[in-house]
C-alpha positions as CSV (number, residue, x, y, z in Angstrom):
1,G,-26.8,22.3,-2.4
2,D,-26.8,20.5,0.9
3,Y,-28.9,23.2,2.6
4,G,-32.6,24.1,2.4
5,C,-35.2,26.3,3.9
6,T,-38.9,25.6,3.9
7,F,-41.6,28.1,5.0
8,T,-45.1,26.8,5.8
9,Y,-48.0,28.9,7.0
10,S,-51.7,29.3,7.3
11,A,-53.2,32.8,6.8
12,Q,-56.3,34.7,5.8
13,G,-56.7,37.9,3.7
14,G,-54.0,39.9,2.0
15,T,-55.1,39.4,-1.6
16,N,-52.2,39.4,-4.1
17,E,-49.5,40.3,-1.6
18,Q,-46.0,40.0,-3.0
19,W,-43.4,38.1,-0.8
20,Q,-39.8,37.2,-1.3
21,M,-37.5,34.5,-0.1
22,T,-33.7,34.5,-0.3
23,V,-31.3,31.8,0.7
24,G,-27.5,32.1,0.8
25,V,-24.3,30.4,1.9
26,S,-21.3,32.4,3.2
27,E,-18.1,32.3,1.2
28,D,-16.5,29.8,3.5
29,N,-19.7,27.6,3.6
30,G,-19.8,28.1,7.4
31,L,-23.1,29.9,7.5
32,F,-26.5,29.4,5.7
33,S,-29.1,32.2,5.7
34,C,-32.8,32.2,4.9
35,S,-35.0,35.3,4.8
36,I,-38.7,35.5,4.0
37,W,-40.3,39.0,3.9
38,R,-42.7,41.4,2.3
39,P,-40.7,44.1,0.5
40,Q,-43.6,46.6,0.9
41,G,-43.2,46.5,4.7
42,K,-46.3,45.5,6.6
43,S,-48.3,42.4,5.6
44,Y,-52.1,42.5,5.9
45,L,-52.3,38.7,6.1
46,F,-53.8,37.3,9.3
47,F,-51.4,34.5,10.1
48,T,-52.8,31.7,12.2
49,Q,-49.5,29.8,12.1
50,F,-46.1,29.8,10.6
51,K,-43.0,27.6,10.6
52,A,-39.6,28.0,8.8
53,E,-37.4,24.9,8.8
54,V,-33.7,24.7,7.7
55,K,-32.2,21.5,6.4
56,G,-28.5,20.7,6.6
57,A,-27.6,23.3,9.3
58,K,-28.3,24.3,12.9
59,I,-29.9,27.7,13.7
60,E,-27.6,30.2,15.4
61,Y,-29.8,33.2,15.2
62,A,-33.4,33.9,14.2
63,M,-35.8,36.8,14.4
64,A,-39.4,37.3,13.4
65,Y,-40.9,40.7,12.7
66,S,-44.5,42.0,12.6
67,Q,-43.4,44.8,10.3
68,A,-40.5,44.8,7.7
69,A,-38.6,47.9,7.0
70,A,-39.9,50.0,4.1
71,G,-39.5,53.6,3.3
72,A,-39.1,55.5,6.6
73,L,-40.5,52.6,8.6
74,S,-38.2,50.2,10.4
75,D,-38.4,46.5,11.3
76,I,-40.6,45.8,14.3
77,P,-39.7,42.5,16.0
78,L,-42.3,40.2,17.4
79,K,-42.2,39.8,21.2
80,Q,-40.0,36.8,22.3
81,E,-43.0,34.9,23.7
82,E,-44.8,35.0,20.2
83,F,-42.4,32.5,18.5
84,G,-40.0,29.7,19.4
85,I,-36.6,28.6,18.0
86,T,-35.2,25.1,18.0
87,E,-32.0,23.8,16.3
88,T,-33.8,23.6,12.9
89,T,-37.1,25.5,13.1
90,V,-38.6,28.9,13.9
91,S,-42.4,28.8,14.5
92,H,-45.3,30.6,16.1
93,R,-46.3,29.9,19.7
94,E,-49.9,28.8,20.0
95,G,-51.9,31.3,22.1
96,K,-49.1,33.8,22.2
97,F,-48.6,34.7,18.5
98,R,-50.6,37.9,17.6
99,F,-51.2,36.9,14.0
100,E,-48.8,39.5,12.4
101,L,-45.8,38.5,10.4
102,S,-43.9,40.5,7.7
103,K,-40.4,39.2,7.9
104,L,-38.4,36.2,9.2
105,M,-34.6,35.9,9.2
106,I,-32.6,32.8,10.0
107,V,-28.8,32.4,10.2
108,A,-27.7,28.8,10.6
109,K,-24.3,27.2,11.1
110,T,-23.3,24.5,8.7
111,P,-21.7,21.3,9.9
112,R,-17.9,21.4,9.6
113,D,-15.9,18.4,8.3
114,E,-13.2,17.7,10.9
115,L,-9.8,16.8,9.5
């Protein structure tokens, strides 16, 4: 529809890793969500950079994880200094990002039509 999510990255290694991306809109069209993750948990890719960008909405909440939950393991968030969040993007911070990414979640607020 009116919303989109783009994930761009540069990485090395991790032959044939399976990744998933889901996008969704809340029932009242008030929130748009975008998630990118590796269902198997930890990724073995060496990420040099990443950026997720939403179209048609403004980011309310975002979180990046070095490890995604799988089996008995739980999500391990990146440190706050490793990534930055703007109104429309979530991206690595040059010199701070430690090259590990396994999950990225974004919740964005959609513009409301005023009556």
